[in-house]
N, C-alpha and C positions, 0 to 999 in steps of 0.2 A: 629622335634620329632621321637622318637624311638617308636619301638612295639615289645610286649612280647608277650609271653605265661605262664599264672598260672595253674598248675594242683591241682585240688582238689578229694577227693572221695567225690562225693555226700552224699553219707550216713555218713560223719563226716563233710562237711562244703560246700557246694551246692550252685546254682544260688542261689535260693530263699532265703537262708540265707542273701547271698550278699544284695541281694536286698533290703530284711528288714533293712539291717543296713544306708539305704538312702545316703542324701549329705555327712554326716561324715563322711563313710566308716569303713573299719576293718585292722586292723592290719593283715599283712599276714606273721605271728609269727610259729614259730614250725621248718623252715627248717633246716637242718643240712648237707648242702650239702657246700664245699665251692666256687662251681662254682655257683651255684644259687644264694648264698649270694651276689658274686659278682658280679652278675647281678643286682641285686636289688641295690648294692651300688653305679651302674651307672647309673640309672634312672634319669629321672626330671621331676619335678610337669608337670603334662599336659600329660604324655606319656601314649599311648592308650594300652592295654590288652587283649589280648581273654582269656576268663575264661575256661577253660576245663576240663570234668567230667571225671577223670581217673576210671580205674579198673571198677567201671559199666558205662554206655554208652559210652565211649570211645569217646567223640563227644566236638565239640565247639559249647557254648549254649548262650554263651553272651560279649560283649565289657564291660573293666574294664577300667579306668584311675586310673593313681598314684596321688593320694591327698597328701602325707607327704613322704617327703623324706626319707632318710635312716637312722633309728634309732638303737639304741639298741629294741633287740627283749623283749619284756615284758615277754617271757613263760619263760625265764632263768636267771640265774645268772650271764653266760660264757660270758663273754664280748666278746668273738669273734662273737656273732651271732649279726647280723641286720636284718630288717627288712622294709618294704615299707608298708603303708597305701594305698588300694585302695577302688573305688565305682563305684558303677554297674550305667553305661553310657545306656546300650542298651540291648534288648536281640536279639539273630539271630531270623531271620525269621524263617527258616530252619535250624536244628543243623547241620554242616559239623563234618562226623565221618570221626573216623582215617584212616578208610577201602576207602572212597574217598580222603582223604588228600593223601594215596599211590597209588589208582589209577591214580592220577592227573601228567603227565609228568610233568609240570610247575612246581611241588613241591616236586620234586625228592631231593634236597639240604636240605631241612628245618629240621630243627634239630628234630621235633621231629620225623619225620622218620627216623634218625640214633640214635637217642638216646632218645628215648620215657620215660625213667626214670627221666633224670631231671626236677625238679617241679617247674622252673622259668627260661625259655629257651628265646632267643632273634629270632626275626620272621624279616625278611626282609619287604620292603615295597612292594613288588613284591608279596609276597607271603601274606600281609596284604590284597591287593585289589583280589588274586586272591578267597581268602577263602573268605571273604565278599562278593562276589558277587556268592560264591555257596551255599552261606548262605541266599542269596538275602537280604540283611542286608545293610545298608547305613554305609560304611567305617566310 
């Protein structure tokens, strides 16, 4: 299993919106960055991800799971853009803020620390466990 981080502005698509989609999940469409798209193309069913509120909040608020492999993004007719579908798994007991992540030396190499603009990014297994522990949330 691989781990990822999905960023969304909570006033556009927040954790509660994701939860409301239930087991069917939702297409993670609208991504127009090649690196983020390539990350989604590399995902496997069952991969887990952090759901991160960007712009306002700046915190990890939940765990999601990839429930459909990369497929054409329905928000465009441009065949260059693919996306995956994700479903909510569980909320974080305590959200983990970007400030906490940047302050923790165990997370110094995390992509979020160095490339906070990338909307879909990989997370290492060690980073996954550290952040789940900070959020008092079962991995």
